[in-house]
DODREN-414939 format. One line per 10 residues: number of its first residue (from 0); their letters; for each residue z, x, y of N, C-alpha, C, CB. Coordinates in steps of 0.02 Angstrom, whole numbers. Each point is the difference from the previous one (the first is absolute). Glycine has a CB too. Layout:
<rs>
NUM	A	Z X Y Z X Y Z X Y Z X Y | ...
</rs>
This chain:
<rs>
0	MIFQRTIKAP	152 178 1365 39 26 -56 -12 -42 -63 88 44 82 | -91 -11 -140 -10 -35 -63 68 -10 -33 -117 50 -13 | 133 -113 0 66 -18 -25 -1 -18 -74 30 -40 115 | 30 43 -144 9 -23 -69 -11 -76 -4 81 95 -22 | -91 -118 -40 -14 -71 -11 42 -30 -55 -115 20 39 | 132 -83 -29 30 -41 -53 -34 -68 4 113 63 5 | -83 -114 -35 -28 -68 6 46 -41 45 -53 8 -115 | 26 -63 142 37 -41 48 49 -47 -35 -96 7 77 | 79 -32 -136 42 -50 -32 -5 6 -76 -17 -77 98 | 69 55 -134 -2 2 -73 -55 -45 -28 122 24 -2
10	INAIGVGLHS	-147 -6 -57 -50 -42 -33 8 9 -76 -80 10 99 | 63 -62 -136 14 -1 -72 -63 -19 -39 120 -29 23 | -125 56 -84 -53 -19 -47 29 3 -70 -91 43 78 | 61 -81 -123 21 -1 -70 -60 16 -44 92 -84 25 | -81 125 -75 -54 18 -45 27 24 -66 -73 28 97 | 31 10 -132 20 26 -66 -12 76 -1 -29 -111 -57 | 72 147 22 -9 72 -7 -54 16 -50 120 16 29 | -166 29 -11 -56 17 -43 23 27 -67 -68 24 101 | 116 20 -101 21 33 -62 60 -35 -33 -42 107 46 | 89 -131 -7 59 -32 -28 -13 -72 -22 70 73 71
20	GCRVSLTLKP	-117 -106 -37 -13 -70 -14 53 -46 31 -56 34 -104 | 103 -6 141 55 -39 29 -23 -36 64 83 81 -48 | -57 -142 56 -9 -35 63 43 35 53 -25 -112 -59 | -3 124 117 36 38 50 -10 -30 70 -12 103 -71 | 66 -105 108 -2 -20 70 1 63 43 59 -111 -25 | -106 116 70 -5 57 46 14 -25 71 -85 58 -75 | 132 -26 109 15 -16 69 -6 64 42 76 -96 -34 | -116 93 86 -7 55 48 41 -16 62 -115 29 -44 | 156 20 66 43 -10 58 -7 57 50 80 -64 -71 | -72 50 136 -2 54 49 55 51 -13 -48 -80 84
30	AKADQGITFI	36 142 -63 50 53 -5 4 38 66 -22 11 -125 | 78 22 136 10 38 61 -45 62 2 118 -42 5 | -129 68 54 -38 62 8 32 57 -38 -39 -39 113 | -1 81 -142 21 58 -39 36 -18 -65 9 61 107 | -9 -124 -126 32 -20 -63 -46 15 -59 64 -89 60 | -129 87 -49 -47 12 -54 -12 -63 -41 36 118 -3 | -66 -108 -55 -17 -54 -46 52 0 -56 -125 7 28 | 159 -62 -37 51 -5 -52 -10 -62 -42 81 63 72 | -63 -58 -136 -4 -55 -46 70 -22 -21 -113 41 -42 | 123 -105 35 64 -27 -22 -11 -45 -61 46 6 119
40	RTDLPNHPTV	-10 7 -172 -3 -42 -61 52 -55 5 -41 98 -69 | 20 -157 91 47 -55 11 25 -31 -65 -56 -22 108 | 23 39 -164 20 -29 -65 55 40 -33 -115 -44 -12 | 132 102 38 50 43 -31 67 -4 37 -92 76 -39 | 147 -62 4 66 -1 33 1 48 60 54 -29 -109 | -24 6 163 7 39 62 -65 15 36 100 50 -51 | -154 -80 26 -66 6 33 -16 72 19 15 -116 44 | -25 161 -93 -12 70 15 -63 11 42 58 28 -106 | -53 21 151 -55 19 43 -32 64 -26 56 -54 99 | -122 55 -103 -37 59 -23 -47 21 57 6 -37 -123
50	PCDPLLINDT	3 97 150 -46 22 53 -68 18 -28 98 42 65 | -149 -51 -24 -67 20 -20 -6 76 10 -50 -114 30 | 48 151 -85 4 73 3 -43 28 -56 117 -4 49 | -163 50 -33 -42 29 -53 39 31 -57 -84 22 87 | 145 2 -73 40 32 -52 32 -50 -47 22 93 79 | -27 -157 -62 26 -53 -45 -55 -34 -40 92 -19 81 | -154 42 -74 -54 -26 -43 8 34 -68 -80 -21 100 | 113 -13 -145 18 30 -65 -30 -37 -59 105 38 52 | -153 -82 -39 -38 -32 -53 -70 -14 29 104 -53 -55 | -154 85 27 -69 -8 25 -47 -25 -55 21 91 83
60	RLSSTLVDEN	6 -128 -130 -42 -29 -53 -36 -61 29 79 40 -91 | -141 -30 112 -44 -52 25 24 -31 65 -32 -23 -116 | 80 54 150 24 -23 65 45 53 30 -7 -122 -37 | 30 110 98 51 43 31 65 -38 3 -87 62 68 | 139 -36 -102 64 -35 -5 56 45 22 -45 -68 -94 | 85 42 142 61 34 21 55 -10 -52 -32 -16 121 | 67 70 -138 57 -5 -46 54 46 29 -73 -25 -104 | 129 -4 127 51 41 32 49 28 -51 -11 -67 104 | 63 102 -80 47 34 -45 41 -48 -42 6 91 83 | -4 -154 -62 35 -51 -39 -46 -41 -45 83 -7 92
70	KVRVGTIEHL	-145 32 -99 -51 -32 -42 -23 -68 27 50 58 -97 | -39 -70 162 -26 -60 32 -75 11 11 112 -27 56 | -152 -21 -78 -72 7 2 -30 -47 52 0 32 -121 | -51 -8 155 -42 -41 43 -72 19 -17 88 -8 95 | -122 -35 -130 -64 18 -31 -62 -25 37 60 -1 -105 | -115 37 92 -67 -19 22 -1 -13 75 -24 -49 -113 | 44 100 151 5 -8 73 -64 20 37 122 20 -11 | -171 8 -24 -56 32 34 -43 -47 41 0 82 -91 | -11 -144 68 -42 -47 38 35 -22 64 -54 -39 -107 | 119 25 102 39 -18 59 3 59 49 69 -80 -69
80	MSAFACFGID	-59 140 44 2 59 43 -67 11 34 88 50 -74 | -142 -65 40 -67 7 29 -8 -47 59 -46 34 -112 | 72 -94 105 -3 -48 56 43 24 58 -19 -94 -81 | 78 122 67 42 28 53 -37 56 37 103 -30 -66 | -139 72 28 -37 54 31 -54 -26 47 22 70 -101 | -56 -123 80 -53 -29 40 25 -20 70 -55 -41 -105 | 112 7 107 27 -23 64 49 49 31 -15 -116 -41 | 25 174 9 44 50 29 72 -22 4 -97 41 64 | 121 -76 -116 70 -23 -1 45 59 -16 -36 -116 -36 | 81 133 82 46 56 -9 67 -22 -30 -55 57 96
90	NIVVELSAQE	77 -117 -77 67 -22 -17 -3 -73 -25 51 79 86 | -26 -90 -146 -1 -67 -29 47 -3 -59 -119 -18 38 | 148 -40 -50 42 -12 -58 -39 -45 -48 108 13 68 | -111 7 -131 -35 -38 -51 52 -24 -51 -109 66 16 | 121 -131 -18 47 -27 -49 -39 -28 -60 82 -28 92 | -58 45 -152 -33 -21 -62 51 -31 -46 -86 91 12 | 66 -145 -45 45 -34 -47 -11 23 -72 1 -99 77 | -40 151 -86 -14 28 -67 -17 73 8 -42 -113 -44 | 23 146 -11 -9 72 0 -68 24 26 78 2 -94 | -119 -48 116 -69 18 16 -27 -44 56 -19 38 -118
100	TPIMDGSSNS	-22 -9 162 -33 -41 51 -50 -47 -33 16 91 86 | -29 -149 -57 -51 -45 -29 -70 30 7 73 -99 25 | -114 87 -75 -67 28 0 -49 -40 43 23 44 -114 | -7 -106 128 -43 -45 40 -69 -3 -33 64 27 107 | -119 -12 -71 -66 -3 -32 -24 68 -24 -27 -97 74 | 72 147 -74 -19 66 -24 -24 47 54 -28 -53 -105 | 25 30 167 -20 41 56 58 4 50 -123 -32 -16 | 109 56 77 52 0 52 -12 -55 51 15 122 -17 | -65 -163 6 -21 -49 50 55 -51 15 -117 16 -38 | 152 -39 -14 53 -49 10 58 29 41 -31 -55 -108
110	FLYLLEQAGI	45 119 99 54 32 37 -20 8 74 37 61 -104 | -101 -48 118 -23 3 69 8 -68 33 -82 90 -30 | 67 -143 -7 8 -68 26 73 -13 18 -97 -39 -69 | 144 59 26 71 -10 14 20 38 63 23 -15 -123 | -46 77 130 18 39 59 -29 -32 64 4 103 -71 | -65 -128 67 -30 -33 58 39 -63 19 -112 45 -34 | 134 -83 -16 39 -60 13 68 16 30 -60 -58 -94 | 91 112 70 65 21 27 -6 28 70 37 24 -116 | -94 6 132 -11 30 65 24 72 2 12 -112 52 | -48 154 -16 17 71 6 36 12 66 -101 32 -72
120	AEQSAKKRYI	158 2 69 40 13 59 6 76 13 64 -107 -19 | -78 128 80 11 69 18 74 11 19 -120 10 39 | 145 50 -54 70 16 11 7 54 54 27 -32 -119 | 33 51 134 11 46 56 -8 73 -18 77 -84 46 | -74 100 -111 -4 70 -21 -72 22 -9 111 -12 -57 | -124 77 69 -66 28 -9 -21 0 -74 18 71 101 | -81 -86 -112 -28 2 -67 -16 73 -18 -48 -117 13 | 65 137 -74 -14 68 -23 -55 -2 -53 119 35 25 | -170 7 -15 -53 9 -48 10 66 -36 -80 -68 71 | 50 74 -130 -2 65 -35 -70 28 7 90 -37 -83
130	RIKQEIEVKD	-94 94 118 -65 33 9 -6 58 -50 -2 -33 123 | -52 31 -162 -13 54 -48 -26 61 37 -25 -84 -92 | 58 141 82 -19 62 34 -40 47 -45 102 -11 70 | -88 9 -135 -34 44 -48 -17 -40 -63 61 101 45 | -115 -81 -78 -19 -32 -63 56 9 -51 -122 19 24 | 136 -72 -61 50 2 -53 -26 -42 -58 96 17 83 | -92 9 -144 -33 -31 -58 45 0 -61 -111 36 45 | 103 -87 -86 32 -3 -66 -55 -11 -51 109 -47 47 | -109 89 -100 -48 -6 -54 36 -14 -66 -79 77 60 | 48 -119 -100 23 -12 -68 -58 19 -45 82 -94 33
140	EAANKWVKFV	-82 156 -55 -56 25 -39 -8 -37 -66 17 112 53 | 40 -127 -85 -2 -33 -66 -32 -70 5 102 63 -33 | -87 -98 87 -27 -68 8 -64 -1 41 116 -44 -8 | -139 103 32 -60 5 40 5 -45 62 -67 26 -103 | 121 -14 143 11 -38 61 21 49 55 34 -103 -65 | -48 84 127 26 37 57 3 -45 61 -46 107 -47 | 91 -89 92 7 -35 65 17 53 52 37 -110 -54 | -56 96 116 15 48 53 1 -34 69 -51 92 -69 | 87 -60 115 -4 -15 71 -34 58 35 106 -71 -5 | -147 55 55 -29 51 43 8 -23 72 -83 37 -90
150	PFAGYKVKII	86 10 138 3 -19 71 -60 -42 20 65 104 25 | -53 -154 17 -53 -45 24 27 -37 60 -52 -12 -116 | 12 4 168 22 -34 61 -8 -75 -6 -31 102 67 | 66 -132 -113 -3 -71 -13 32 -14 -67 -104 -12 68 | 82 -41 -101 25 -15 -67 -59 -20 -44 113 -36 45 | -122 73 -99 -57 -10 -44 23 6 -72 -80 45 87 | 56 -90 -130 18 1 -71 -64 -3 -41 112 -56 23 | -120 104 -69 -58 1 -44 24 4 -73 -70 57 90 | 42 -101 -132 17 -1 -71 -64 7 -40 102 -72 21 | -99 114 -72 -54 8 -48 27 -21 -68 -55 96 67
160	TDFGGHPVFK	21 -142 -100 23 -25 -65 -48 23 -55 53 -100 56 | -28 94 -118 -42 16 -58 28 -40 -59 -28 117 43 | -9 -167 -64 23 -42 -55 -45 6 -62 48 -78 84 | -75 138 -94 -33 16 -62 -61 -41 -18 108 36 -36 | -147 -54 85 -63 -33 -14 5 -75 -15 -36 107 -41 | 92 -140 58 4 -73 -8 -55 -33 41 125 7 -20 | -159 -57 -8 -57 -30 35 15 -27 70 -42 -29 -112 | 103 6 123 17 -28 66 8 55 52 56 -97 -57 | -36 156 35 14 55 47 -62 43 9 121 0 -35 | -170 -26 71 -61 37 13 15 59 46 -69 -106 -16
170	EEYSTFEADF	29 158 10 12 62 36 4 -12 76 -57 63 -91 | 14 -107 116 -1 -11 72 63 -36 24 -124 -4 -5 | 163 -23 -42 62 -35 18 62 41 -19 -59 -109 -15 | 51 173 1 55 40 -24 39 34 56 -64 18 -104 | 36 -18 165 31 35 56 1 -45 61 -37 111 -45 | 93 -110 81 3 -36 64 43 40 48 -14 -113 -58 | -9 118 120 38 34 52 10 -49 57 -46 113 -32 | 109 -122 52 16 -44 55 28 42 58 23 -96 -80 | -62 103 132 22 32 62 20 -58 46 -76 104 -14 | 141 -109 28 23 -60 34 -13 -1 75 86 -6 -86
180	SKHSYIDEIS	-126 53 110 -30 -8 67 -64 -40 -5 52 108 38 | -78 -115 -100 -64 -35 -11 7 -59 -47 -58 107 20 | 106 -104 -66 8 -53 -49 61 -43 15 -55 73 -85 | 51 -136 69 56 -46 8 38 -7 -66 -63 -62 91 | 126 81 -91 42 -10 -60 0 -74 -20 72 98 32 | -65 -142 17 6 -72 -15 -63 -26 -34 77 -13 98 | -135 31 -71 -63 -27 -26 -25 36 -62 -27 -32 116 | 40 97 -121 -34 40 -52 45 26 -56 -78 32 88 | 144 -35 -78 46 27 -50 50 -52 -26 -13 111 55 | 41 -151 -10 58 -42 -18 -13 -51 -55 37 15 116
190	RARTFGFMYE	-100 -37 -125 -16 -52 -49 -15 28 -69 -43 -69 94 | 41 135 -101 -17 30 -64 59 -6 -48 -79 81 57 | 67 -108 -116 54 -16 -48 12 54 -51 -28 -119 16 | 89 119 -42 17 44 -56 -42 -19 -61 117 15 44 | -124 32 -91 -45 -12 -56 27 35 -63 -98 -10 79 | 73 -13 -135 19 29 -64 -49 -18 -54 120 -3 35 | -113 35 -92 -46 -9 -56 35 -37 -57 -62 105 33 | 23 -144 -69 27 -38 -57 33 46 -51 -88 -86 18 | 59 146 -29 28 45 -51 68 27 20 -117 30 -32 | 136 -37 96 65 24 23 56 -51 -11 -59 69 84
200	VEYMRKNGLG	40 -131 -98 49 -54 -3 54 13 -52 -88 -80 39 | 68 101 -99 49 11 -53 50 54 19 -85 -35 -85 | 60 90 114 44 54 23 49 -26 52 -89 84 -24 | 63 -122 73 43 -25 54 54 -46 -26 -97 10 78 | 79 -56 -122 50 -47 -26 54 36 -40 -89 -90 -3 | 69 140 -36 49 38 -39 49 37 44 -85 13 -90 | 63 4 151 42 37 46 30 -45 55 -69 101 -24 | 66 -166 13 29 -47 48 -37 -3 66 107 21 -53 | -172 -8 51 -40 0 61 -53 -55 -3 20 124 13 | -43 -145 45 -55 -48 4 18 -70 -24 -74 94 -16
210	LGGNLNNAIV	139 -109 13 21 -65 -28 -17 -59 46 92 59 -59 | -102 -44 124 -18 -53 47 -73 2 20 116 3 41 | -155 39 -73 -70 7 18 -44 -56 -28 18 121 5 | -67 -142 34 -49 -50 -24 -62 6 44 92 -78 -41 | -140 36 28 -64 4 36 5 -23 72 -57 -17 -108 | 115 -11 128 10 -21 69 30 56 43 16 -117 -41 | 9 170 9 31 52 40 -23 71 -19 97 -75 13 | -150 79 -53 -27 65 -19 -72 -7 -23 115 40 -32 | -154 12 43 -66 4 -31 10 25 -71 -58 22 113 | 28 -56 -160 5 21 -71 -70 14 -26 107 -69 -17
220	LDEESVLNEG	-114 127 -16 -65 20 -27 4 8 -76 -28 57 109 | -25 -79 -143 -6 18 -71 -46 61 -4 17 -121 -38 | -47 133 -18 -41 61 -8 -65 -2 40 50 12 -112 | -69 -71 136 -65 -4 32 1 -33 69 -47 -5 -112 | 96 -38 126 -6 -40 61 68 -20 29 -108 -42 -44 | 104 9 102 58 -28 33 12 -71 -28 -21 70 105 | 82 -85 -125 15 -65 -31 18 -54 51 38 61 -100 | -22 -42 162 21 -49 50 -57 -45 21 85 80 40 | -71 -145 -38 -49 -47 26 -12 16 74 36 -90 -83 | -98 96 102 -16 19 69 -13 73 9 68 -94 37
230	GLRFPDEMVR	-51 134 -88 -15 72 3 40 38 51 -112 -29 -37 | 80 79 68 34 45 46 -8 -22 72 -19 92 -80 | 67 -74 122 -4 -14 71 -45 51 36 115 -50 -4 | -119 110 -23 -45 53 24 -31 33 -62 70 21 107 | -131 3 -103 -28 35 -58 42 60 -22 -113 -37 37 | 147 68 12 42 58 -14 74 -17 11 -93 76 34 | 112 -137 -54 68 -24 13 54 46 -31 -45 -115 4 | 31 143 -62 51 41 -33 16 63 39 -39 -44 -110 | -11 79 136 15 61 38 31 -18 67 -96 59 -57 | 78 -115 86 33 -23 61 74 -14 -14 -109 -48 43
240	HKILDAIGDL	123 19 -101 70 -13 -16 39 66 -9 -33 -108 -55 | 0 158 28 33 65 -6 18 28 69 -63 22 -108 | 22 -36 158 16 20 69 60 -40 25 -120 30 22 | 119 -96 -35 57 -42 18 65 27 -30 -76 -100 7 | 74 117 -71 58 28 -34 22 66 31 -37 -55 -106 | -11 99 119 17 66 28 33 -8 68 -96 51 -62 | 70 -95 104 30 -11 66 72 -23 -8 -113 -28 49 | 125 -18 -96 68 -24 -12 45 54 -28 -47 -113 -19 | 23 150 -30 39 55 -29 21 50 53 -60 -16 -109 | 13 34 153 13 50 51 47 -25 53 -112 49 -21
250	YIIGHQFIGA	111 -115 35 42 -28 53 73 -5 -22 -98 -63 42 | 112 78 -106 69 2 -22 39 53 38 -35 -39 -115 | 1 86 145 33 50 42 24 -30 66 -72 89 -52 | 47 -148 69 26 -37 58 -34 12 66 104 3 -58 | -159 34 58 -35 15 62 -76 0 -12 99 68 41 | -137 -87 10 -72 6 -4 -20 73 7 -14 -116 47 | -41 134 -80 -24 68 0 -55 11 51 30 9 -120 | -31 50 148 -58 25 37 -28 55 -44 47 -30 118 | -98 14 -155 -28 47 -48 -46 -37 -48 102 72 9 | -132 -36 -54 -45 -29 -49 28 11 -70 -99 21 75
260	FEGYRSGHAI	98 -75 -114 21 3 -71 -62 -7 -43 115 -49 27 | -118 89 -79 -55 -5 -48 27 6 -70 -81 49 84 | 55 -90 -129 24 3 -69 -55 -10 -50 108 -41 40 | -104 79 -95 -45 -9 -57 41 -28 -58 -77 95 38 | 60 -156 -59 36 -35 -54 75 -4 17 -85 39 -85 | 100 -52 148 70 -2 22 35 -61 -28 -31 61 105 | 98 -56 -107 42 -54 -23 69 6 30 -65 -7 -107 | 109 -40 90 66 -3 31 40 64 -10 -1 -123 -17 | -1 152 -42 40 59 -15 -21 59 43 17 -42 -117 | -82 57 117 -23 59 36 3 -10 76 -74 28 -97
270	NNQLLRKLLV	67 -91 120 9 -14 71 71 16 21 -88 -90 -6 | 136 71 -35 70 14 15 15 74 -3 31 -111 -45 | -62 146 -2 9 73 -4 -23 34 64 -15 -6 -124 | -39 -21 154 -24 29 63 51 -10 56 -119 -21 -36 | 149 -38 40 52 -12 50 59 47 -10 -35 -119 8 | 56 128 -70 56 44 -14 -16 73 19 36 -77 -93 | -98 98 78 -20 68 18 -1 8 76 -67 9 -106 | 44 -61 141 -2 1 72 71 10 28 -101 -75 0 | 149 39 -27 69 3 26 32 69 -9 10 -121 -26 | -30 158 -24 29 66 -11 -43 56 30 53 -43 -105
280	NPDTWEYVTF	-105 23 141 -42 49 35 -8 -22 73 -63 28 -107 | 118 -24 146 -1 -26 68 -48 37 47 116 -33 -18 | -141 91 -3 -48 36 42 -69 -33 -1 63 105 -22 | -75 -151 -24 -66 -31 -7 -7 -63 42 -5 46 -114 | 59 -68 147 -3 -62 38 52 1 55 -41 -63 -101 | 36 13 146 49 -7 54 4 -73 22 -23 118 38 | 81 -137 -11 7 -65 32 -29 4 70 104 -27 -69 | -139 -25 90 -26 -4 68 12 -70 28 -88 88 -26 | 99 -91 91 5 -63 36 -50 1 57 124 -14 -30 | -136 -44 60 -50 -5 53 28 -40 58 -93 9 -84
290	DDPDDVPPSF	88 20 144 20 -35 61 -58 -43 27 81 92 26 | -142 -67 -37 -59 -34 26 -39 -30 -59 -6 79 100 | -3 -145 -101 -38 -32 -55 -69 29 -10 63 -103 23 | -93 129 31 -67 29 -6 -1 64 -40 -27 -51 110 | 86 82 -120 4 62 -39 4 -12 -75 55 52 98 | -43 -114 -118 6 -17 -71 -69 2 -31 103 -71 21 | -112 102 -79 -65 -1 -34 -28 -70 -5 33 102 -65 | -97 -112 76 -29 -67 5 8 -42 -62 -80 47 79 | 90 -16 -137 8 -38 -61 58 -49 4 -48 95 -63 | 102 -75 96 59 -43 2 -10 -59 47 71 99 -27
300	HYIR	-111 -89 78 -18 -58 42 -37 -52 -42 -6 75 104 | -39 -50 -147 -42 -45 -38 40 -36 -54 -98 74 23 | 143 -37 -57 42 -32 -50 43 -53 32 1 105 -68 | 22 -90 130 37 -48 41 70 24 13 -68 -93 -47
</rs>
């Protein structure tokens, strides 16, 4: 039988928020079966709890941010959620001392390390997957973007990017497909860092974004090149990071998928729109559980 997962013991890390610039303490704690993923703002009166819910993603400016009915914010959760997806964490409590998760090095690698140190614990309740039964798509014609789910006996994510002929974004590095029966999230996706352009800095600062960003936690590009000392971790690091983001955005639904996701110029907003469309079209998907581990699509064995 395939069971739900949490962590064995609490673990803590301290960092800075990418957009807020605030110093933040992050504590991960075990949670009961069927509790799901919840965030607690320990810096606010009464320590409000915000559930991880696609319908609460109400700010997608350069990140995925939960905003509940009381305007309590939990920002930039996509990298942490991507790490949860990798290890199949179903139930966990995330305590934050500020409005945003720490950016760490701009990837999900540090969060995987924290989860490994805390240890993964199986629980008594059955794990539920979301199996895609029919193709479902969201298009943004004005922005020339689209994303979709299609049925697939495993888990596969494909991203196609287009950055208008920037010298770093060569055509052969514009597309990446990760079939997790063949690719390792840990080795091939988790180390890919967030990125941005110098020309975006003024816009971000005017809108209170990117205040904690620097060359230690993001790839920064000018009109011709990468400014980070040491360059890129992968020649196609940017498109790999878009896959990391997509996996995190999609895991906000709280379950691993059995299906294939594909996106052209995808981003946080349109990824969330796909989840919302999925929720109001229950004929396109179903919950499934497995009594025999051999029946689980091989991708999930490989992810771990």
